[in-house]
LOBAGU-726710 format. One record per atom (N, C-alpha, C, O): x, z, y. Coordinates in steps of 0.05 Angstrom, whole numbers, padded with zeros to 5 digits, always signed. Layout:
XZY ...
This chain:
+01779+02366-00944 +01772+02377-00926 +01747+02394-00936 +01738+02414-00926 +01736+02378-00960 +01715+02392-00981 +01727+02419-00988 +01712+02438-00986 +01753+02424-00996 +01760+02446-01000 +01758+02469-00982 +01748+02491-00987 +01770+02461-00955 +01768+02482-00933 +01747+02493-00926 +01745+02515-00915 +01720+02468-00936 +01700+02479-00919 +01686+02499-00938 +01671+02518-00931 +01695+02491-00968 +01692+02507-00983 +01698+02541-00984 +01683+02560-00989 +01728+02539-00975 +01734+02567-00979 +01728+02577-00951 +01734+02600-00948 +01716+02561-00925 +01697+02576-00899 +01686+02593-00910 +01690+02617-00906 +01663+02581-00933 +01637+02593-00936 +01637+02617-00959 +01621+02636-00959 +01652+02614-00974 +01667+02640-00993 +01674+02665-00976 +01664+02688-00980 +01695+02656-00955 +01702+02682-00947 +01686+02689-00925 +01694+02711-00916 +01659+02677-00908 +01642+02689-00895 +01627+02697-00912 +01618+02718-00906 +01619+02689-00935 +01603+02706-00952 +01609+02729-00964 +01592+02743-00976 +01635+02735-00963 +01643+02756-00977 +01651+02778-00962 +01658+02800-00972 +01649+02769-00929 +01640+02793-00911 +01663+02805-00900 +01663+02823-00883 +01689+02789-00915 +01713+02800-00903 +01730+02783-00879 +01748+02766-00880 +01716+02796-00855 +01727+02780-00832 +01753+02777-00833 +01763+02757-00843 +01768+02797-00822 +01799+02796-00826 +01814+02772-00836 +01832+02760-00825 +01801+02763-00866 +01813+02749-00879 +01806+02728-00864 +01823+02717-00850 +01779+02717-00864 +01765+02692-00842 +01786+02687-00819 +01797+02665-00813 +01787+02706-00809 +01805+02696-00779 +01833+02691-00781 +01845+02681-00762 +01845+02700-00811 +01873+02697-00814 +01862+02665-00828 +01870+02644-00818 +01848+02667-00847 +01847+02627-00850 +01843+02610-00832 +01856+02590-00832 +01820+02615-00809 +01814+02603-00785 +01838+02596-00762 +01840+02577-00746 +01853+02616-00767 +01877+02623-00749 +01910+02591-00764 +01925+02575-00754 +01902+02601-00793 +01922+02584-00803 +01910+02548-00806 +01923+02527-00803 +01879+02552-00811 +01879+02516-00804 +01881+02509-00777 +01893+02489-00771 +01870+02525-00757 +01883+02518-00733 +01912+02510-00725 +01918+02493-00708 +01927+02523-00740 +01948+02525-00746 +01965+02491-00749 +01980+02477-00734 +01952+02488-00780 +01955+02470-00789 +01953+02439-00772 +01970+02421-00770 +01931+02441-00763 +01918+02419-00744 +01938+02410-00720 +01947+02388-00713 +01942+02430-00712 +01960+02430-00677 +01988+02417-00694 +01998+02395-00686 +02001+02433-00719 +02025+02413-00729 +02020+02391-00735 +02037+02374-00729 +01987+02377-00754 +01988+02354-00761 +01988+02336-00728 +01997+02313-00727 +01979+02348-00703 +01978+02335-00678 +02005+02323-00670 +02013+02300-00666 +02020+02350-00668 +02052+02346-00659 +02064+02328-00687 +02084+02316-00682 +02056+02326-00708 +02081+02306-00723 +02074+02274-00717 +02092+02257-00717 +02040+02268-00711 +02024+02249-00700 +02035+02246-00678 +02047+02224-00678 +02039+02259-00654 +02050+02249-00631 +02073+02240-00628 +02077+02220-00615 +02101+02261-00649 +02123+02251-00645 +02130+02229-00660 +02153+02220-00658 +02110+02216-00679 +02121+02190-00695 +02110+02167-00675 +02122+02146-00673 +02085+02172-00660 +02082+02155-00638 +02102+02165-00619 +02097+02149-00600 +02114+02175-00613 +02130+02179-00591 +02168+02160-00603 +02181+02143-00590 +02171+02168-00620 +02184+02152-00640 +02181+02116-00640 +02198+02098-00638 +02156+02117-00644 +02150+02082-00641 +02159+02068-00615 +02172+02048-00610 +02144+02091-00597 +02141+02080-00569 +02170+02068-00562 +02175+02045-00554 +02191+02093-00569 +02218+02090-00555 +02231+02063-00565 +02242+02046-00551 +02226+02060-00592 +02234+02041-00605 +02228+02008-00596 +02242+01988-00596 +02193+02014-00589 +02190+01985-00583 +02201+01986-00545 +02202+01963-00535 +02208+02006-00526 +02212+02000-00507 +02248+02001-00511 +02263+01996-00492 +02254+02006-00528 +02283+01987-00535 +02284+01965-00533 +02291+01951-00514 +02275+01960-00552 +02269+01931-00564 +02267+01909-00534 +02281+01889-00530 +02251+01918-00522 +02242+01900-00495 +02260+01906-00478 +02265+01888-00462 +02277+01935-00476 +02302+01936-00459 +02326+01908-00468 +02335+01889-00454 +02329+01918-00502 +02348+01895-00510 +02345+01860-00497 +02362+01845-00489 +02314+01857-00500 +02309+01825-00492 +02312+01823-00468 +02317+01800-00461 +02310+01841-00450 +02319+01841-00415 +02344+01837-00408 +02351+01823-00390 +02359+01852-00425 +02395+01855-00420 +02411+01821-00431 +02431+01811-00420 +02393+01811-00456 +02405+01791-00457 +02394+01772-00444 +02411+01755-00440 +02373+01766-00435 +02362+01748-00419 +02384+01749-00390 +02390+01727-00382 +02396+01769-00378 +02400+01780-00361 +02426+01767-00366 +02433+01748-00352 +02444+01778-00389 +02465+01768-00389 +02483+01739-00395 +02507+01734-00393 +02458+01723-00405 +02457+01698-00405 +02464+01688-00378 +02484+01674-00372 +02441+01699-00359 +02447+01682-00340 +02468+01688-00317 +02476+01672-00300 +02477+01720-00321 +02502+01725-00309 +02524+01708-00317 +02542+01700-00302 +02521+01703-00342 +02550+01692-00353 +02545+01666-00328 +02559+01664-00308 +02524+01647-00336 +02532+01618-00334 +02535+01625-00292 +02548+01611-00278 +02521+01646-00283 +02524+01646-00259 +02554+01652-00253 +02561+01650-00229 +02573+01658-00271 +02603+01663-00267 +02617+01637-00271 +02634+01632-00254 +02615+01622-00287 +02629+01598-00287 +02617+01581-00268 +02629+01561-00260 +02597+01584-00260 +02584+01566-00227 +02600+01572-00204 +02609+01554-00189 +02605+01604-00199 +02616+01619-00178 +02651+01606-00180 +02665+01594-00163 +02657+01613-00208 +02684+01606-00206 +02697+01570-00207 +02719+01559-00203 +02679+01564-00210 +02683+01529-00195 +02676+01523-00168 +02683+01505-00154 +02656+01549-00161 +02655+01543-00128 +02683+01556-00115 +02695+01544-00097 +02692+01580-00127 +02709+01588-00102 +02730+01573-00107 +02738+01565-00085 +02748+01562-00128 +02762+01541-00125 +02759+01506-00104 +02774+01491-00093 +02732+01508-00110 +02715+01482-00083 +02715+01489-00063 +02712+01471-00047 +02718+01512-00053 +02714+01537-00027 +02747+01534-00015 +02754+01532+00008 +02762+01534-00035 +02794+01546-00024 +02810+01516-00024 +02832+01515-00013 +02796+01489-00037 +02810+01465-00031 +02805+01452+00000 +02819+01441+00017 +02771+01462-00005 +02754+01448+00022 +02780+01464+00047 +02793+01452+00064 +02781+01492+00041 +02798+01510+00068 +02824+01496+00066 +02833+01495+00089 +02839+01486+00051 +02866+01479+00054 +02865+01453+00064 +02885+01445+00077 +02840+01435+00060 +02836+01415+00069 +02830+01404+00101 +02836+01384+00114 +02815+01431+00107 +02814+01432+00150 +02826+01437+00154 +02832+01428+00176 +02850+01461+00141 +02868+01464+00154 +02893+01454+00150 +02912+01461+00165 +02896+01434+00129 +02911+01405+00143 +02904+01391+00165 +02921+01382+00180 +02878+01388+00168 +02875+01373+00191 +02867+01380+00216 +02854+01365+00231 +02874+01405+00222 +02879+01424+00243 +02914+01421+00247 +02924+01422+00270 +02926+01418+00228 +02957+01411+00227 +02957+01391+00242 +02969+01392+00263 +02940+01364+00235 +02947+01340+00246 +02934+01333+00279 +02939+01315+00296 +02915+01356+00280 +02910+01353+00310 +02928+01366+00319 +02928+01358+00342 +02948+01384+00317 +02960+01400+00333 +02989+01384+00336 +03004+01386+00355 +02994+01367+00312 +03021+01349+00309 +03020+01328+00329 +03037+01320+00345 +02988+01319+00323 +02987+01289+00342 +03002+01269+00341 +03008+01251+00356 +03007+01279+00305 +03011+01255+00289 +02992+01231+00299 +02970+01231+00309 +03012+01205+00292 +02998+01185+00304 +03005+01157+00270 +03000+01133+00270 +03016+01174+00246 +03022+01167+00227 +03008+01176+00205 +03017+01195+00191 +02990+01165+00200 +02968+01184+00185 +02959+01174+00157 +02944+01154+00155 +02970+01191+00133 +02970+01177+00100 +02938+01171+00100 +02923+01178+00118 +02931+01157+00075 +02911+01155+00075 +02901+01191+00057 +02878+01199+00052 +02911+01196+00054 +02912+01228+00038 +02895+01250+00062 +02874+01263+00060 +02914+01247+00082 +02903+01256+00108 +02881+01246+00116 +02861+01260+00119 +02881+01215+00120 +02849+01207+00125 +02833+01218+00108 +02816+01234+00115 +02835+01213+00088 +02809+01225+00071 +02801+01253+00081 +02780+01256+00094 +02816+01272+00076 +02814+01300+00088 +02799+01303+00119 +02780+01318+00125 +02810+01289+00130 +02794+01285+00159 +02761+01274+00158 +02742+01285+00168 +02761+01255+00145 +02727+01252+00142 +02717+01260+00117 +02701+01248+00103 +02732+01286+00113 +02714+01292+00083 +02685+01309+00091 +02683+01330+00104 +02670+01296+00083 +02641+01310+00092 +02628+01319+00060 +02604+01321+00059 +02640+01323+00041 +02630+01334+00010 +02620+01363+00013 +02635+01379+00023 +02599+01368+00005 +02589+01394+00010 +02574+01390-00014 +02554+01375-00015 +02584+01406-00037 +02556+01409-00056 +02552+01430-00062 +02569+01447-00067 +02522+01431-00063 +02507+01453-00067 +02504+01472-00090 +02488+01467-00108 +02520+01497-00090 +02521+01510-00115 +02489+01525-00117 +02478+01539-00099 +02479+01518-00146 +02458+01530-00136 +02455+01547-00175 +02455+01539-00199 +02453+01580-00157 +02462+01599-00175 +02433+01606-00191 +02411+01606-00180 +02437+01611-00222 +02412+01624-00229 +02400+01649-00221 +02415+01668-00220 +02361+01655-00215 +02359+01673-00211 +02341+01680-00227 +02339+01704-00231 +02328+01668-00237 +02302+01676-00260 +02300+01702-00275 +02280+01714-00281 +02322+01708-00279 +02316+01726-00304 +02320+01747-00287 +02300+01761-00292 +02336+01762-00265 +02339+01774-00246 +02317+01780-00226 +02313+01802-00217 +02298+01753-00217 +02281+01766-00202 +02254+01774-00210 +02234+01782-00199 +02263+01767-00243 +02234+01778-00260 +02231+01804-00264 +02210+01816-00262 +02259+01818-00270 +02261+01844-00275 +02261+01854-00251 +02255+01878-00252 +02266+01845-00223 +02273+01862-00199 +02237+01868-00193 +02229+01891-00189 +02222+01846-00192 +02197+01837-00181 +02166+01844-00208 +02144+01833-00207 +02173+01858-00224 +02160+01874-00244 +02158+01890-00257 +02172+01907-00247 +02148+01900-00279 +02145+01926-00283 +02163+01930-00310 +02161+01951-00322 +02187+01905-00321 +02213+01910-00328 +02226+01927-00316 +02247+01936-00328 +02222+01933-00299 +02250+01946-00283 +02251+01975-00304 +02270+01987-00314 +02217+01982-00302 +02223+02018-00309 +02231+02013-00343 +02226+02031-00358 +02244+01986-00355 +02255+01997-00387 +02285+02004-00386 +02299+02013-00404 +02291+01999-00362 +02321+01994-00362 +02338+02031-00352 +02334+02041-00330 +02350+02039-00367 +02348+02065-00370 +02375+02081-00360 +02378+02105-00356 +02399+02056-00358 +02420+02072-00331 +02410+02058-00306 +02406+02035-00297 +02406+02090-00296 +02409+02089-00263 +02424+02070-00249 +02414+02059-00230 +02456+02063-00259 +02471+02055-00248 +02461+02019-00248 +02461+02002-00229 +02457+02017-00269 +02453+01984-00275 +02421+01980-00256 +02411+01960-00245 +02412+02001-00257 +02379+01994-00240 +02396+01987-00208 +02390+01969-00193 +02412+02003-00206 +02416+02006-00179 +02430+01973-00172 +02424+01961-00152 +02445+01964-00189 +02467+01942-00190 +02440+01917-00190 +02437+01901-00172 +02426+01919-00209 +02403+01902-00203 +02382+01898-00175 +02379+01877-00162 +02373+01914-00173 +02361+01914-00153 +02374+01904-00131 +02362+01885-00121 +02404+01914-00114 +02414+01899-00100 +02421+01861-00108 +02419+01843-00092 +02426+01860-00132 +02432+01835-00132 +02419+01810-00125 +02431+01788-00124 +02393+01813-00120 +02375+01788-00110 +02384+01779-00082 +02387+01755-00075 +02388+01806-00063 +02399+01802-00031 +02433+01790-00036 +02448+01777-00021 +02437+01797-00053 +02476+01783-00052 +02469+01750-00059 +02485+01733-00051 +02445+01743-00073 +02441+01710-00084 +02434+01703-00056 +02449+01688-00044 +02417+01712-00046 +02408+01706-00023 +02433+01706+00001 +02431+01690+00020 +02445+01717+00000 +02462+01714+00024 +02485+01688+00018 +02492+01668+00031 +02491+01698-00001 +02501+01663-00015 +02489+01637-00012 +02502+01618-00003 +02465+01634-00019 +02455+01625-00009 +02439+01604+00021 +02432+01581+00027 +02439+01630+00031 +02436+01616+00066 +02460+01608+00071 +02462+01590+00088 +02484+01618+00059 +02500+01610+00068 +02522+01583+00069 +02539+01577+00085 +02510+01568+00037 +02509+01547+00027 +02494+01522+00055 +02501+01500+00063 +02473+01539+00060 +02455+01528+00069 +02463+01517+00105 +02456+01498+00119 +02477+01538+00109 +02487+01543+00135 +02514+01519+00137 +02517+01506+00158 +02530+01515+00116 +02550+01501+00110 +02536+01465+00111 +02548+01449+00125 +02523+01459+00103 +02507+01436+00091 +02492+01428+00119 +02489+01404+00124 +02482+01449+00138 +02479+01431+00148 +02496+01425+00180 +02491+01413+00201 +02516+01441+00169 +02539+01433+00198 +02547+01407+00183 +02552+01386+00196 +02549+01409+00162 +02563+01372+00154 +02544+01357+00148 +02552+01334+00142 +02520+01360+00146 +02498+01342+00148 +02494+01333+00179 +02504+01311+00182 +02487+01340+00195 +02468+01350+00223 +02490+01343+00248 +02484+01331+00268 +02520+01356+00241 +02535+01358+00266 +02563+01342+00253 +02575+01329+00270 +02572+01343+00229 +02605+01334+00229 +02599+01300+00219 +02613+01283+00230 +02582+01293+00202 +02579+01264+00188 +02572+01245+00221 +02578+01221+00225 +02562+01258+00236 +02548+01243+00259 +02578+01236+00284 +02583+01217+00299 +02587+01255+00279 +02611+01251+00301 +02630+01244+00282 +02650+01240+00297 +02635+01242+00266 +02654+01225+00243 +02644+01192+00242 +02662+01176+00238 +02618+01184+00247 +02605+01157+00239 +02610+01146+00268 +02606+01122+00270 +02618+01158+00286 +02617+01155+00317 +02646+01139+00325 +02649+01122+00343 +02664+01149+00306 +02688+01143+00308 +02703+01126+00287 +02723+01114+00292 +02691+01125+00262 +02702+01113+00237 +02682+01100+00224 +02660+01108+00218 +02695+01071+00218 +02677+01051+00205 +02669+01067+00177 +02685+01083+00168 +02644+01064+00164 +02628+01061+00131 +02654+01058+00114 +02665+01071+00096 +02660+01031+00129 +02674+01010+00104 +02698+01029+00107 +02707+01042+00087 +02708+01031+00130 +02740+01046+00122 +02747+01080+00114 +02768+01092+00110 +02724+01087+00113 +02712+01120+00083 +02712+01093+00063 +02736+01086+00059 +02700+01082+00054 +02701+01079+00030 +02739+01064+00015 +02749+01067-00007 +02748+01050+00041 +02772+01048+00033 +02795+01076+00030 +02818+01071+00025 +02789+01091+00031 +02800+01116+00029 +02792+01126+00003 +02809+01139-00009 +02772+01123-00006 +02767+01128-00031 +02756+01113-00062 +02745+01118-00083 +02765+01096-00051 +02763+01080-00077 +02787+01044-00083 +02770+01027-00076 +02800+01035-00087 +02810+01021-00091 +02799+00988-00089 +02807+00967-00078 +02779+00995-00102 +02762+00961-00103 +02745+00956-00079 +02726+00940-00079 +02755+00970-00059 +02742+00959-00034 +02766+00952-00010 +02766+00945+00014 +02783+00957-00025 +02809+00945-00010 +02806+00914+00000 +02816+00904+00020 +02791+00902-00019 +02792+00872+00013 +02767+00870+00024 +02759+00849+00033 +02756+00888+00024 +02740+00893+00051 +02756+00900+00080 +02750+00894+00103 +02777+00913+00071 +02789+00918+00096 +02792+00906+00127 +02797+00916+00150 +02789+00883+00117 +02792+00857+00143 +02766+00865+00154 +02766+00859+00178 +02744+00877+00146 +02726+00874+00165 +02717+00905+00169 +02695+00912+00175 +02733+00917+00165 +02733+00949+00182 +02736+00944+00216 +02753+00930+00226 +02713+00960+00232 +02717+00958+00253 +02709+00984+00269 +02692+00999+00259 +02723+00991+00295 +02712+01012+00310 +02724+01032+00292 +02712+01053+00287 +02747+01028+00281 +02759+01063+00274 +02785+01066+00279 +02802+01049+00274 +02791+01098+00296 +02808+01103+00308 +02809+01137+00304 +02799+01154+00319 +02821+01142+00284 +02824+01176+00271 +02843+01192+00295 +02844+01216+00297 +02855+01174+00311 +02873+01189+00335 +02847+01209+00354 +02844+01233+00358 +02830+01183+00362 +02799+01187+00377 +02788+01204+00367 +02784+01223+00382 +02778+01206+00341 +02767+01228+00326 +02782+01248+00328 +02777+01263+00348 +02807+01257+00311 +02814+01276+00317 +02823+01297+00356 +02823+01321+00361 +02828+01277+00369 +02819+01289+00391 +02791+01296+00407 +02788+01309+00428 +02779+01289+00398 +02745+01289+00399 +02741+01316+00399 +02747+01329+00379 +02730+01333+00428 +02718+01362+00431 +02703+01363+00409 +02709+01379+00391 +02680+01348+00408 +02661+01346+00383 +02670+01360+00351 +02664+01380+00338 +02688+01336+00348 +02698+01346+00321 +02713+01365+00316 +02714+01376+00294 +02729+01370+00339 +02745+01396+00329 +02729+01422+00335 +02733+01442+00322 +02716+01421+00348 +02693+01441+00348 +02670+01444+00324 +02656+01464+00321 +02670+01425+00311 +02652+01426+00281 +02665+01429+00260 +02656+01434+00238 +02697+01424+00267 +02712+01429+00245 +02721+01455+00246 +02732+01461+00224 +02720+01471+00260 +02734+01496+00260 +02713+01511+00259 +02718+01533+00249 +02689+01507+00268 +02662+01514+00253 +02659+01520+00224 +02655+01542+00212 +02664+01490+00213 +02652+01487+00191 +02691+01503+00171 +02692+01500+00146 +02705+01511+00178 +02724+01521+00172 +02722+01556+00176 +02734+01571+00161 +02710+01562+00193 +02698+01584+00191 +02680+01596+00176 +02687+01619+00168 +02646+01582+00166 +02634+01591+00155 +02640+01584+00118 +02626+01594+00101 +02666+01561+00112 +02680+01556+00089 +02696+01584+00077 +02701+01591+00054 +02701+01596+00100 +02725+01622+00096 +02704+01646+00088 +02708+01659+00068 +02679+01651+00105 +02658+01667+00105 +02649+01664+00077 +02650+01685+00064 +02641+01642+00062 +02633+01634+00042 +02649+01646+00022 +02638+01664+00010 +02675+01639+00014 +02698+01639+00000 +02685+01673-00004 +02668+01677-00021 +02694+01693+00012 +02690+01711+00016 +02668+01723-00001 +02673+01741-00018 +02643+01712+00004 +02625+01725+00001 +02619+01712-00035 +02606+01721-00054 +02625+01703-00034 +02629+01678-00068 +02645+01694-00081 +02642+01694-00105 +02665+01710-00070 +02688+01721-00096 +02674+01747-00090 +02681+01763-00107 +02655+01760-00070 +02650+01792-00069 +02626+01789-00092 +02620+01807-00109 +02610+01758-00090 +02591+01762-00111 +02595+01765-00136 +02582+01782-00149 +02615+01748-00147 +02631+01743-00176 +02640+01770-00177 +02628+01781-00196 +02656+01786-00165 +02661+01815-00179 +02644+01829-00179 +02651+01850-00191 +02613+01830-00167 +02586+01846-00173 +02571+01832-00199 +02557+01843-00216 +02581+01802-00196 +02569+01794-00227 +02587+01807-00251 +02580+01817-00272 +02603+01804-00243 +02613+01812-00268 +02615+01841-00279 +02619+01846-00303 +02613+01856-00262 +02601+01888-00260 +02586+01881-00281 +02595+01879-00304 +02556+01877-00274 +02533+01874-00282 +02541+01867-00307 +02540+01884-00325 +02548+01846-00311 +02550+01834-00334 +02562+01852-00357 +02553+01851-00380 +02582+01867-00349 +02602+01892-00364 +02585+01910-00371 +02589+01923-00392 +02557+01916-00352 +02547+01951-00362 +02525+01931-00385 +02520+01939-00407 +02515+01909-00376 +02498+01896-00399 +02515+01892-00430 +02509+01901-00452 +02533+01881-00425 +02544+01883-00448 +02551+01910-00465 +02547+01909-00489 +02558+01927-00457 +02562+01954-00465 +02538+01957-00474 +02532+01957-00498 +02518+01960-00452 +02490+01970-00459 +02478+01948-00485 +02455+01954-00493 +02486+01932-00493 +02481+01914-00519 +02493+01922-00541 +02487+01924-00565 +02523+01929-00524 +02536+01935-00561 +02521+01972-00569 +02522+01982-00591 +02513+01981-00550 +02506+02014-00559 +02484+02014-00579 +02476+02036-00588 
């Protein structure tokens, strides 16, 4: 900078205005070029930092989605089995069969409903914070933005089925079937309690309007949940595929 000031003083003292103006323009140009270089370097560093943040977001989302895929696969199998069991029970009602196997009885009084708790921490963190702006892919942003609603639909349907089982199905079953008899269908170690089983009437249960109504309601809601789960699995897999592609770039 001292050299530049000395040159300026020399040119001013010489009275050569034209030369001074050319020098001044050159000095301004150098300053502008320096600013542009500094801005470019800063911009490159900012892009690099954003990319690091973006990859971390992708990694956390990818881990969460892969965990959800495993849970959904297990749930889809379970829903399909429950649907088949309820259809078999409806067939027993139609056939009016009085000769029920233990397997059939177990299906009739089946009140198992395991809640599938899908992970949503990473997806909610991205959707509700400024992390969303770090995702460059428009398609990926759209998929991620709609995913929390898909999770809510799945969770609400799970709660609906759980309410049917606990508050409607269990009471009507217990009004016709002894709890001891329920144990007999599940574990052979309770066989010696068979003589104490009282007030058990499977045929009366099957012919109960309350039981038939709640059975059909549970079947409809489980079939609906099976569809929701399959659709959610497809969308989860698509997002996971897109994330893997971004991580590979």
